[in-house]
PDB file with one MODEL, atoms N, CA, C and O in Angstrom:
MODEL        1
ATOM      1  N   MET A   1      -3.299 -10.963  25.064  1.00  0.00           N
ATOM      2  CA  MET A   1      -1.787 -10.358  24.730  1.00  0.00           C
ATOM      3  C   MET A   1      -1.442 -10.702  23.224  1.00  0.00           C
ATOM      4  O   MET A   1      -1.276 -11.749  22.598  1.00  0.00           O
ATOM      5  N   GLU A   2      -1.389  -8.604  22.754  1.00  0.00           N
ATOM      6  CA  GLU A   2      -1.187  -8.841  21.361  1.00  0.00           C
ATOM      7  C   GLU A   2      -0.437  -9.597  20.410  1.00  0.00           C
ATOM      8  O   GLU A   2       0.780  -9.524  20.583  1.00  0.00           O
ATOM      9  N   GLN A   3      -0.778 -10.224  19.559  1.00  0.00           N
ATOM     10  CA  GLN A   3       0.827 -10.693  19.023  1.00  0.00           C
ATOM     11  C   GLN A   3       1.608 -10.622  17.902  1.00  0.00           C
ATOM     12  O   GLN A   3       1.039 -10.497  16.817  1.00  0.00           O
ATOM     13  N   LYS A   4       3.396 -10.706  17.978  1.00  0.00           N
ATOM     14  CA  LYS A   4       4.186  -9.523  17.600  1.00  0.00           C
ATOM     15  C   LYS A   4       4.462 -10.370  16.395  1.00  0.00           C
ATOM     16  O   LYS A   4       4.271 -11.583  16.310  1.00  0.00           O
ATOM     17  N   ILE A   5       4.892  -9.642  15.563  1.00  0.00           N
ATOM     18  CA  ILE A   5       4.918 -10.059  14.298  1.00  0.00           C
ATOM     19  C   ILE A   5       6.838 -10.237  13.735  1.00  0.00           C
ATOM     20  O   ILE A   5       7.225  -9.295  13.043  1.00  0.00           O
ATOM     21  N   LYS A   6       7.655 -11.104  13.963  1.00  0.00           N
ATOM     22  CA  LYS A   6       8.923 -11.309  13.512  1.00  0.00           C
ATOM     23  C   LYS A   6       9.475 -10.879  12.490  1.00  0.00           C
ATOM     24  O   LYS A   6       9.228 -11.632  11.548  1.00  0.00           O
ATOM     25  N   GLN A   7      10.181  -9.935  12.173  1.00  0.00           N
ATOM     26  CA  GLN A   7      11.094  -9.506  10.741  1.00  0.00           C
ATOM     27  C   GLN A   7      11.659 -10.374  10.720  1.00  0.00           C
ATOM     28  O   GLN A   7      12.492 -10.075  11.576  1.00  0.00           O
ATOM     29  N   ASP A   8      11.940 -11.408  10.374  1.00  0.00           N
ATOM     30  CA  ASP A   8      13.449 -12.337   9.537  1.00  0.00           C
ATOM     31  C   ASP A   8      13.572 -12.277   8.141  1.00  0.00           C
ATOM     32  O   ASP A   8      14.572 -11.749   7.656  1.00  0.00           O
ATOM     33  N   GLU A   9      12.561 -12.816   7.323  1.00  0.00           N
ATOM     34  CA  GLU A   9      12.901 -12.758   6.257  1.00  0.00           C
ATOM     35  C   GLU A   9      11.584 -11.799   5.425  1.00  0.00           C
ATOM     36  O   GLU A   9      11.670 -11.270   4.317  1.00  0.00           O
ATOM     37  N   ILE A  10      10.782 -11.796   6.057  1.00  0.00           N
ATOM     38  CA  ILE A  10      10.120 -10.081   5.140  1.00  0.00           C
ATOM     39  C   ILE A  10      10.518  -8.866   6.351  1.00  0.00           C
ATOM     40  O   ILE A  10      10.265  -8.772   7.552  1.00  0.00           O
ATOM     41  N   CYS A  11      11.072  -8.235   5.626  1.00  0.00           N
ATOM     42  CA  CYS A  11      12.199  -7.100   6.234  1.00  0.00           C
ATOM     43  C   CYS A  11      10.314  -5.474   6.131  1.00  0.00           C
ATOM     44  O   CYS A  11      10.063  -4.726   5.186  1.00  0.00           O
ATOM     45  N   ILE A  12       9.422  -5.617   7.683  1.00  0.00           N
ATOM     46  CA  ILE A  12       8.126  -4.754   7.522  1.00  0.00           C
ATOM     47  C   ILE A  12       8.814  -3.215   7.572  1.00  0.00           C
ATOM     48  O   ILE A  12       8.429  -2.132   7.130  1.00  0.00           O
ATOM     49  N   GLY A  13      10.349  -3.744   8.528  1.00  0.00           N
ATOM     50  CA  GLY A  13      10.846  -1.965   8.830  1.00  0.00           C
ATOM     51  C   GLY A  13      10.751  -1.308   7.530  1.00  0.00           C
ATOM     52  O   GLY A  13       9.966  -0.462   7.101  1.00  0.00           O
ATOM     53  N   LYS A  14      11.981  -2.050   6.890  1.00  0.00           N
ATOM     54  CA  LYS A  14      12.487  -1.331   5.289  1.00  0.00           C
ATOM     55  C   LYS A  14      10.874  -0.865   4.755  1.00  0.00           C
ATOM     56  O   LYS A  14      10.510   0.272   4.453  1.00  0.00           O
ATOM     57  N   ASN A  15      10.278  -1.795   4.750  1.00  0.00           N
ATOM     58  CA  ASN A  15       8.731  -1.171   3.223  1.00  0.00           C
ATOM     59  C   ASN A  15       8.234  -0.221   3.838  1.00  0.00           C
ATOM     60  O   ASN A  15       7.841   0.778   3.235  1.00  0.00           O
ATOM     61  N   ILE A  16       8.143  -0.358   5.307  1.00  0.00           N
ATOM     62  CA  ILE A  16       7.247   1.071   6.228  1.00  0.00           C
ATOM     63  C   ILE A  16       8.125   2.047   6.080  1.00  0.00           C
ATOM     64  O   ILE A  16       7.802   3.189   6.408  1.00  0.00           O
ATOM     65  N   ARG A  17       9.175   1.820   5.650  1.00  0.00           N
ATOM     66  CA  ARG A  17      10.039   3.181   5.459  1.00  0.00           C
ATOM     67  C   ARG A  17      10.402   3.461   4.538  1.00  0.00           C
ATOM     68  O   ARG A  17      10.664   4.652   4.373  1.00  0.00           O
ATOM     69  N   ARG A  18      10.624   2.444   3.373  1.00  0.00           N
ATOM     70  CA  ARG A  18      10.291   2.869   1.801  1.00  0.00           C
ATOM     71  C   ARG A  18       9.022   3.491   1.699  1.00  0.00           C
ATOM     72  O   ARG A  18       8.871   4.679   1.410  1.00  0.00           O
ATOM     73  N   ILE A  19       7.864   2.471   1.999  1.00  0.00           N
ATOM     74  CA  ILE A  19       6.386   3.946   1.787  1.00  0.00           C
ATOM     75  C   ILE A  19       6.250   5.360   1.941  1.00  0.00           C
ATOM     76  O   ILE A  19       5.865   6.252   1.185  1.00  0.00           O
ATOM     77  N   ARG A  20       6.941   5.312   3.887  1.00  0.00           N
ATOM     78  CA  ARG A  20       6.820   6.247   4.546  1.00  0.00           C
ATOM     79  C   ARG A  20       7.592   7.629   3.804  1.00  0.00           C
ATOM     80  O   ARG A  20       7.035   8.693   3.532  1.00  0.00           O
ATOM     81  N   LYS A  21       9.255   7.217   3.534  1.00  0.00           N
ATOM     82  CA  LYS A  21       9.369   8.177   2.354  1.00  0.00           C
ATOM     83  C   LYS A  21       8.555   8.534   0.956  1.00  0.00           C
ATOM     84  O   LYS A  21       8.560   9.616   0.369  1.00  0.00           O
ATOM     85  N   GLU A  22       8.012   7.594   0.670  1.00  0.00           N
ATOM     86  CA  GLU A  22       7.726   7.870  -1.392  1.00  0.00           C
ATOM     87  C   GLU A  22       6.788   9.211  -0.575  1.00  0.00           C
ATOM     88  O   GLU A  22       7.029  10.323  -1.044  1.00  0.00           O
ATOM     89  N   LYS A  23       6.226   9.187   0.062  1.00  0.00           N
ATOM     90  CA  LYS A  23       4.671   9.439   0.507  1.00  0.00           C
ATOM     91  C   LYS A  23       5.186  10.973   1.113  1.00  0.00           C
ATOM     92  O   LYS A  23       4.460  11.964   1.035  1.00  0.00           O
ATOM     93  N   LYS A  24       6.873  11.003   1.871  1.00  0.00           N
ATOM     94  CA  LYS A  24       7.673  11.917   2.101  1.00  0.00           C
ATOM     95  C   LYS A  24       6.675  12.972   3.339  1.00  0.00           C
ATOM     96  O   LYS A  24       6.289  14.141   3.352  1.00  0.00           O
ATOM     97  N   ILE A  25       6.525  11.381   4.598  1.00  0.00           N
ATOM     98  CA  ILE A  25       5.988  11.070   5.536  1.00  0.00           C
ATOM     99  C   ILE A  25       7.299  11.385   6.887  1.00  0.00           C
ATOM    100  O   ILE A  25       7.920  10.323   6.854  1.00  0.00           O
ATOM    101  N   GLY A  26       7.866  12.122   7.806  1.00  0.00           N
ATOM    102  CA  GLY A  26       8.973  12.107   8.631  1.00  0.00           C
ATOM    103  C   GLY A  26       8.265  11.630   9.614  1.00  0.00           C
ATOM    104  O   GLY A  26       7.159  11.956  10.045  1.00  0.00           O
ATOM    105  N   GLN A  27       9.219  10.599  10.016  1.00  0.00           N
ATOM    106  CA  GLN A  27       9.057   9.519  10.965  1.00  0.00           C
ATOM    107  C   GLN A  27       8.295   9.930  12.132  1.00  0.00           C
ATOM    108  O   GLN A  27       7.518   9.092  12.589  1.00  0.00           O
ATOM    109  N   THR A  28       8.402  11.521  12.928  1.00  0.00           N
ATOM    110  CA  THR A  28       8.253  12.173  13.828  1.00  0.00           C
ATOM    111  C   THR A  28       6.195  11.801  13.393  1.00  0.00           C
ATOM    112  O   THR A  28       5.316  11.145  13.952  1.00  0.00           O
ATOM    113  N   GLU A  29       6.276  12.824  11.900  1.00  0.00           N
ATOM    114  CA  GLU A  29       4.742  12.526  11.653  1.00  0.00           C
ATOM    115  C   GLU A  29       4.199  11.255  11.880  1.00  0.00           C
ATOM    116  O   GLU A  29       3.607  10.779  12.848  1.00  0.00           O
ATOM    117  N   LEU A  30       4.548  10.767  10.702  1.00  0.00           N
ATOM    118  CA  LEU A  30       4.112   9.216  10.856  1.00  0.00           C
ATOM    119  C   LEU A  30       3.052   8.320  12.751  1.00  0.00           C
ATOM    120  O   LEU A  30       1.992   7.815  13.122  1.00  0.00           O
ATOM    121  N   ALA A  31       4.678   8.805  13.314  1.00  0.00           N
ATOM    122  CA  ALA A  31       4.280   8.535  14.816  1.00  0.00           C
ATOM    123  C   ALA A  31       3.592   9.067  15.951  1.00  0.00           C
ATOM    124  O   ALA A  31       3.302   8.392  16.939  1.00  0.00           O
ATOM    125  N   ALA A  32       3.223  10.783  15.742  1.00  0.00           N
ATOM    126  CA  ALA A  32       1.754  11.712  15.843  1.00  0.00           C
ATOM    127  C   ALA A  32       0.689  11.148  15.037  1.00  0.00           C
ATOM    128  O   ALA A  32      -0.359  10.896  15.631  1.00  0.00           O
ATOM    129  N   LEU A  33       0.756  10.910  13.830  1.00  0.00           N
ATOM    130  CA  LEU A  33      -0.183  10.007  13.024  1.00  0.00           C
ATOM    131  C   LEU A  33      -0.987   8.648  13.611  1.00  0.00           C
ATOM    132  O   LEU A  33      -2.140   8.271  13.397  1.00  0.00           O
ATOM    133  N   LEU A  34       0.138   8.032  14.477  1.00  0.00           N
ATOM    134  CA  LEU A  34      -0.042   6.724  14.733  1.00  0.00           C
ATOM    135  C   LEU A  34      -0.900   6.714  15.975  1.00  0.00           C
ATOM    136  O   LEU A  34      -1.593   5.730  16.237  1.00  0.00           O
ATOM    137  N   GLN A  35      -0.877   7.599  16.614  1.00  0.00           N
ATOM    138  CA  GLN A  35      -0.872   8.018  17.792  1.00  0.00           C
ATOM    139  C   GLN A  35      -2.624   8.680  18.140  1.00  0.00           C
ATOM    140  O   GLN A  35      -3.227   8.511  19.200  1.00  0.00           O
ATOM    141  N   LEU A  36      -3.173   9.476  16.858  1.00  0.00           N
ATOM    142  CA  LEU A  36      -4.816   9.992  16.878  1.00  0.00           C
ATOM    143  C   LEU A  36      -5.425   8.879  15.935  1.00  0.00           C
ATOM    144  O   LEU A  36      -6.557   9.016  15.471  1.00  0.00           O
ATOM    145  N   GLU A  37      -4.497   7.571  15.616  1.00  0.00           N
ATOM    146  CA  GLU A  37      -5.082   6.441  15.666  1.00  0.00           C
ATOM    147  C   GLU A  37      -5.791   5.872  16.667  1.00  0.00           C
ATOM    148  O   GLU A  37      -6.822   5.210  16.546  1.00  0.00           O
ATOM    149  N   ASP A  38      -5.141   6.181  17.776  1.00  0.00           N
ATOM    150  CA  ASP A  38      -5.247   5.981  19.466  1.00  0.00           C
ATOM    151  C   ASP A  38      -3.718   4.050  19.006  1.00  0.00           C
ATOM    152  O   ASP A  38      -3.434   2.878  19.249  1.00  0.00           O
ATOM    153  N   VAL A  39      -3.579   4.604  18.669  1.00  0.00           N
ATOM    154  CA  VAL A  39      -1.991   3.387  18.690  1.00  0.00           C
ATOM    155  C   VAL A  39      -0.514   4.478  18.818  1.00  0.00           C
ATOM    156  O   VAL A  39      -0.008   5.372  18.141  1.00  0.00           O
ATOM    157  N   ALA A  40      -0.154   3.579  20.460  1.00  0.00           N
ATOM    158  CA  ALA A  40       1.019   3.959  20.675  1.00  0.00           C
ATOM    159  C   ALA A  40       2.307   3.961  20.355  1.00  0.00           C
ATOM    160  O   ALA A  40       3.030   2.965  20.330  1.00  0.00           O
ATOM    161  N   MET A  41       2.565   4.883  20.148  1.00  0.00           N
ATOM    162  CA  MET A  41       4.045   4.618  19.626  1.00  0.00           C
ATOM    163  C   MET A  41       4.574   5.793  19.140  1.00  0.00           C
ATOM    164  O   MET A  41       4.214   6.507  18.204  1.00  0.00           O
ATOM    165  N   THR A  42       5.861   5.920  20.243  1.00  0.00           N
ATOM    166  CA  THR A  42       7.451   6.961  19.382  1.00  0.00           C
ATOM    167  C   THR A  42       7.935   7.062  18.565  1.00  0.00           C
ATOM    168  O   THR A  42       8.156   6.319  17.609  1.00  0.00           O
ATOM    169  N   ARG A  43       8.207   8.105  18.832  1.00  0.00           N
ATOM    170  CA  ARG A  43       9.922   8.195  17.292  1.00  0.00           C
ATOM    171  C   ARG A  43      10.509   7.370  17.203  1.00  0.00           C
ATOM    172  O   ARG A  43      10.935   7.018  16.103  1.00  0.00           O
ATOM    173  N   GLU A  44      10.841   6.561  18.592  1.00  0.00           N
ATOM    174  CA  GLU A  44      12.032   5.594  19.114  1.00  0.00           C
ATOM    175  C   GLU A  44      11.292   4.786  18.985  1.00  0.00           C
ATOM    176  O   GLU A  44      12.272   4.131  18.631  1.00  0.00           O
ATOM    177  N   ALA A  45      10.205   3.877  18.881  1.00  0.00           N
ATOM    178  CA  ALA A  45      10.028   3.433  18.101  1.00  0.00           C
ATOM    179  C   ALA A  45       9.922   2.725  16.820  1.00  0.00           C
ATOM    180  O   ALA A  45      10.384   1.730  16.262  1.00  0.00           O
ATOM    181  N   LEU A  46       9.160   3.623  16.622  1.00  0.00           N
ATOM    182  CA  LEU A  46       8.981   3.676  15.126  1.00  0.00           C
ATOM    183  C   LEU A  46      10.495   3.487  14.160  1.00  0.00           C
ATOM    184  O   LEU A  46      10.588   3.168  12.975  1.00  0.00           O
ATOM    185  N   VAL A  47      11.584   3.810  15.142  1.00  0.00           N
ATOM    186  CA  VAL A  47      13.060   3.654  14.040  1.00  0.00           C
ATOM    187  C   VAL A  47      13.100   2.615  14.542  1.00  0.00           C
ATOM    188  O   VAL A  47      13.654   1.866  13.738  1.00  0.00           O
ATOM    189  N   LYS A  48      12.720   1.847  15.825  1.00  0.00           N
ATOM    190  CA  LYS A  48      13.846   0.619  15.511  1.00  0.00           C
ATOM    191  C   LYS A  48      13.043  -0.590  14.953  1.00  0.00           C
ATOM    192  O   LYS A  48      13.648  -1.613  14.632  1.00  0.00           O
ATOM    193  N   ILE A  49      11.275  -0.464  14.794  1.00  0.00           N
ATOM    194  CA  ILE A  49      11.181  -0.904  13.828  1.00  0.00           C
ATOM    195  C   ILE A  49      11.139  -0.973  12.506  1.00  0.00           C
ATOM    196  O   ILE A  49      10.684  -1.781  11.696  1.00  0.00           O
ATOM    197  N   GLU A  50      11.756   0.132  12.444  1.00  0.00           N
ATOM    198  CA  GLU A  50      12.033   0.127  10.402  1.00  0.00           C
ATOM    199  C   GLU A  50      13.417  -0.177  10.820  1.00  0.00           C
ATOM    200  O   GLU A  50      13.889  -0.303   9.690  1.00  0.00           O
ATOM    201  N   ARG A  51      14.505  -0.407  11.686  1.00  0.00           N
ATOM    202  CA  ARG A  51      15.659  -1.012  11.178  1.00  0.00           C
ATOM    203  C   ARG A  51      15.278  -2.436  11.805  1.00  0.00           C
ATOM    204  O   ARG A  51      16.172  -2.885  12.523  1.00  0.00           O
ATOM    205  N   GLY A  52      14.437  -3.030  11.716  1.00  0.00           N
ATOM    206  CA  GLY A  52      14.238  -4.076  12.506  1.00  0.00           C
ATOM    207  C   GLY A  52      14.592  -5.041  13.793  1.00  0.00           C
ATOM    208  O   GLY A  52      14.859  -6.230  13.969  1.00  0.00           O
ATOM    209  N   ILE A  53      14.390  -3.461  14.857  1.00  0.00           N
ATOM    210  CA  ILE A  53      14.794  -4.277  15.938  1.00  0.00           C
ATOM    211  C   ILE A  53      14.206  -4.734  16.771  1.00  0.00           C
ATOM    212  O   ILE A  53      14.464  -5.796  17.337  1.00  0.00           O
ATOM    213  N   GLN A  54      12.946  -3.706  17.074  1.00  0.00           N
ATOM    214  CA  GLN A  54      11.415  -4.380  17.259  1.00  0.00           C
ATOM    215  C   GLN A  54      10.999  -5.162  16.713  1.00  0.00           C
ATOM    216  O   GLN A  54      11.374  -5.431  15.572  1.00  0.00           O
ATOM    217  N   HIS A  55       9.800  -5.993  17.527  1.00  0.00           N
ATOM    218  CA  HIS A  55       8.635  -6.364  16.142  1.00  0.00           C
ATOM    219  C   HIS A  55       8.200  -5.382  16.543  1.00  0.00           C
ATOM    220  O   HIS A  55       8.527  -4.346  17.123  1.00  0.00           O
ATOM    221  N   ILE A  56       6.928  -6.157  15.905  1.00  0.00           N
ATOM    222  CA  ILE A  56       5.534  -4.932  15.056  1.00  0.00           C
ATOM    223  C   ILE A  56       4.429  -5.350  15.540  1.00  0.00           C
ATOM    224  O   ILE A  56       4.282  -6.572  15.529  1.00  0.00           O
ATOM    225  N   ARG A  57       3.474  -4.626  16.030  1.00  0.00           N
ATOM    226  CA  ARG A  57       2.656  -5.506  17.420  1.00  0.00           C
ATOM    227  C   ARG A  57       1.107  -5.963  16.218  1.00  0.00           C
ATOM    228  O   ARG A  57       1.399  -4.913  15.646  1.00  0.00           O
ATOM    229  N   ALA A  58       0.267  -6.334  15.667  1.00  0.00           N
ATOM    230  CA  ALA A  58      -0.193  -6.532  14.334  1.00  0.00           C
ATOM    231  C   ALA A  58      -1.100  -5.141  14.439  1.00  0.00           C
ATOM    232  O   ALA A  58      -1.453  -4.906  13.283  1.00  0.00           O
ATOM    233  N   SER A  59      -1.741  -3.899  15.516  1.00  0.00           N
ATOM    234  CA  SER A  59      -2.339  -3.046  15.813  1.00  0.00           C
ATOM    235  C   SER A  59      -1.891  -2.306  15.021  1.00  0.00           C
ATOM    236  O   SER A  59      -2.539  -1.797  14.106  1.00  0.00           O
ATOM    237  N   GLN A  60      -0.527  -2.104  15.285  1.00  0.00           N
ATOM    238  CA  GLN A  60       0.548  -1.116  14.945  1.00  0.00           C
ATOM    239  C   GLN A  60       0.754  -0.615  12.981  1.00  0.00           C
ATOM    240  O   GLN A  60       0.676   0.311  12.174  1.00  0.00           O
ATOM    241  N   LEU A  61       1.139  -2.472  13.205  1.00  0.00           N
ATOM    242  CA  LEU A  61       1.173  -2.222  11.640  1.00  0.00           C
ATOM    243  C   LEU A  61      -0.302  -2.143  10.738  1.00  0.00           C
ATOM    244  O   LEU A  61      -0.215  -1.541   9.668  1.00  0.00           O
ATOM    245  N   LYS A  62      -1.437  -2.625  11.051  1.00  0.00           N
ATOM    246  CA  LYS A  62      -3.200  -2.224  10.367  1.00  0.00           C
ATOM    247  C   LYS A  62      -3.210  -0.770  11.008  1.00  0.00           C
ATOM    248  O   LYS A  62      -4.415  -0.544  11.112  1.00  0.00           O
ATOM    249  N   ALA A  63      -2.732   0.014  11.352  1.00  0.00           N
ATOM    250  CA  ALA A  63      -2.671   1.741  12.074  1.00  0.00           C
ATOM    251  C   ALA A  63      -1.704   2.169  10.621  1.00  0.00           C
ATOM    252  O   ALA A  63      -2.338   2.511   9.623  1.00  0.00           O
ATOM    253  N   ILE A  64      -0.169   2.133  10.558  1.00  0.00           N
ATOM    254  CA  ILE A  64       0.617   2.207   9.706  1.00  0.00           C
ATOM    255  C   ILE A  64       0.201   1.906   8.067  1.00  0.00           C
ATOM    256  O   ILE A  64       0.650   2.579   7.139  1.00  0.00           O
ATOM    257  N   LYS A  65      -0.676   0.846   7.913  1.00  0.00           N
ATOM    258  CA  LYS A  65      -1.380   0.437   6.955  1.00  0.00           C
ATOM    259  C   LYS A  65      -2.315   1.488   6.140  1.00  0.00           C
ATOM    260  O   LYS A  65      -2.154   2.050   5.057  1.00  0.00           O
ATOM    261  N   ASN A  66      -3.372   1.524   7.116  1.00  0.00           N
ATOM    262  CA  ASN A  66      -4.134   2.966   7.349  1.00  0.00           C
ATOM    263  C   ASN A  66      -3.903   4.434   7.263  1.00  0.00           C
ATOM    264  O   ASN A  66      -4.741   5.116   6.673  1.00  0.00           O
ATOM    265  N   VAL A  67      -2.663   5.090   7.887  1.00  0.00           N
ATOM    266  CA  VAL A  67      -1.849   5.721   7.450  1.00  0.00           C
ATOM    267  C   VAL A  67      -1.288   5.870   6.324  1.00  0.00           C
ATOM    268  O   VAL A  67      -1.589   6.970   5.862  1.00  0.00           O
ATOM    269  N   LEU A  68      -0.613   5.286   5.659  1.00  0.00           N
ATOM    270  CA  LEU A  68       0.261   5.243   4.569  1.00  0.00           C
ATOM    271  C   LEU A  68      -0.441   5.274   3.301  1.00  0.00           C
ATOM    272  O   LEU A  68       0.022   5.626   2.216  1.00  0.00           O
ATOM    273  N   GLY A  69      -2.200   4.656   3.694  1.00  0.00           N
ATOM    274  CA  GLY A  69      -2.878   4.538   2.572  1.00  0.00           C
ATOM    275  C   GLY A  69      -2.513   2.964   1.183  1.00  0.00           C
ATOM    276  O   GLY A  69      -2.940   2.587   0.091  1.00  0.00           O
ATOM    277  N   THR A  70      -1.533   2.581   2.164  1.00  0.00           N
ATOM    278  CA  THR A  70      -1.327   0.986   1.304  1.00  0.00           C
ATOM    279  C   THR A  70      -1.737  -0.072   2.133  1.00  0.00           C
ATOM    280  O   THR A  70      -2.215  -0.177   3.262  1.00  0.00           O
ATOM    281  N   THR A  71      -1.389  -0.855   1.181  1.00  0.00           N
ATOM    282  CA  THR A  71      -2.179  -2.503   1.519  1.00  0.00           C
ATOM    283  C   THR A  71      -0.860  -3.807   2.613  1.00  0.00           C
ATOM    284  O   THR A  71       0.363  -3.670   2.656  1.00  0.00           O
ATOM    285  N   TYR A  72      -1.600  -4.811   3.253  1.00  0.00           N
ATOM    286  CA  TYR A  72      -0.273  -5.904   4.054  1.00  0.00           C
ATOM    287  C   TYR A  72       0.903  -6.330   2.744  1.00  0.00           C
ATOM    288  O   TYR A  72       2.043  -6.720   2.998  1.00  0.00           O
ATOM    289  N   GLU A  73       0.469  -6.197   1.628  1.00  0.00           N
ATOM    290  CA  GLU A  73       1.250  -7.285   0.618  1.00  0.00           C
ATOM    291  C   GLU A  73       2.203  -6.732   0.846  1.00  0.00           C
ATOM    292  O   GLU A  73       3.258  -7.170   1.305  1.00  0.00           O
ATOM    293  N   GLU A  74       1.619  -4.599   0.221  1.00  0.00           N
ATOM    294  CA  GLU A  74       3.257  -3.765   0.317  1.00  0.00           C
ATOM    295  C   GLU A  74       4.032  -4.208   1.638  1.00  0.00           C
ATOM    296  O   GLU A  74       5.199  -4.582   1.518  1.00  0.00           O
ATOM    297  N   LEU A  75       3.462  -4.181   2.828  1.00  0.00           N
ATOM    298  CA  LEU A  75       4.186  -3.868   3.544  1.00  0.00           C
ATOM    299  C   LEU A  75       4.578  -5.655   4.139  1.00  0.00           C
ATOM    300  O   LEU A  75       5.440  -5.977   4.956  1.00  0.00           O
ATOM    301  N   LEU A  76       3.832  -6.347   3.564  1.00  0.00           N
ATOM    302  CA  LEU A  76       4.792  -7.890   4.305  1.00  0.00           C
ATOM    303  C   LEU A  76       5.712  -8.019   2.793  1.00  0.00           C
ATOM    304  O   LEU A  76       6.116  -9.049   2.253  1.00  0.00           O
ATOM    305  N   GLU A  77       5.763  -7.550   2.646  1.00  0.00           N
ATOM    306  CA  GLU A  77       6.748  -7.968   0.473  1.00  0.00           C
ATOM    307  C   GLU A  77       8.374  -7.873   0.956  1.00  0.00           C
ATOM    308  O   GLU A  77       9.145  -6.961   1.251  1.00  0.00           O
ATOM    309  N   GLU A  78       8.443  -9.422   0.857  1.00  0.00           N
ATOM    310  CA  GLU A  78      10.019  -9.868   0.329  1.00  0.00           C
ATOM    311  C   GLU A  78      11.323  -9.227   0.357  1.00  0.00           C
ATOM    312  O   GLU A  78      11.582  -8.449  -0.561  1.00  0.00           O
ATOM    313  N   GLU A  79      11.979  -9.384   1.051  1.00  0.00           N
ATOM    314  CA  GLU A  79      13.421  -8.686  -0.121  1.00  0.00           C
ATOM    315  C   GLU A  79      13.794  -9.337  -1.233  1.00  0.00           C
ATOM    316  O   GLU A  79      13.914 -10.559  -1.147  1.00  0.00           O
ATOM    317  N   GLU A  80      14.068  -8.646  -2.565  1.00  0.00           N
ATOM    318  CA  GLU A  80      14.637  -9.335  -3.583  1.00  0.00           C
ATOM    319  C   GLU A  80      15.155 -10.009  -3.243  1.00  0.00           C
ATOM    320  O   GLU A  80      14.672 -11.119  -3.019  1.00  0.00           O
ATOM    321  N   SER A  81      16.635  -9.670  -2.976  1.00  0.00           N
ATOM    322  CA  SER A  81      17.681 -11.058  -2.147  1.00  0.00           C
ATOM    323  C   SER A  81      17.137 -11.943  -1.411  1.00  0.00           C
ATOM    324  O   SER A  81      17.778 -12.994  -1.391  1.00  0.00           O
ATOM    325  N   SER A  82      16.208 -11.934  -0.800  1.00  0.00           N
ATOM    326  CA  SER A  82      14.993 -13.208   0.041  1.00  0.00           C
ATOM    327  C   SER A  82      14.692 -14.066  -0.800  1.00  0.00           C
ATOM    328  O   SER A  82      15.124 -15.217  -0.738  1.00  0.00           O
ATOM    329  N   LYS A  83      14.042 -13.717  -1.558  1.00  0.00           N
ATOM    330  CA  LYS A  83      12.879 -13.978  -2.324  1.00  0.00           C
ATOM    331  C   LYS A  83      14.180 -15.395  -2.893  1.00  0.00           C
ATOM    332  O   LYS A  83      15.399 -15.223  -2.882  1.00  0.00           O
ATOM    333  N   LYS A  84      13.388 -16.855  -3.390  1.00  0.00           N
ATOM    334  CA  LYS A  84      14.162 -17.704  -3.167  1.00  0.00           C
ATOM    335  C   LYS A  84      13.279 -18.654  -5.114  1.00  0.00           C
ATOM    336  O   LYS A  84      13.709 -19.732  -5.525  1.00  0.00           O
TER     337      LYS A  84
ENDMDL
END
């Protein structure tokens, strides 16, 4: 069974949304690009991940990293308010 990554102090969803918007990619477009990478992702699931409602799978995170052309460091960055 594939590992799910909890979004507690790390705000993966917020980081995905921010990077996606910086690159001017819509949620539907990102979901379609992920499906081209053989990663099952609906727009609805992406919305839940971005809101921190749904855990993200390791394979989804890897595909998002590749599609958005970013790094794990940027995706896993903590929010400024939660840094101690």
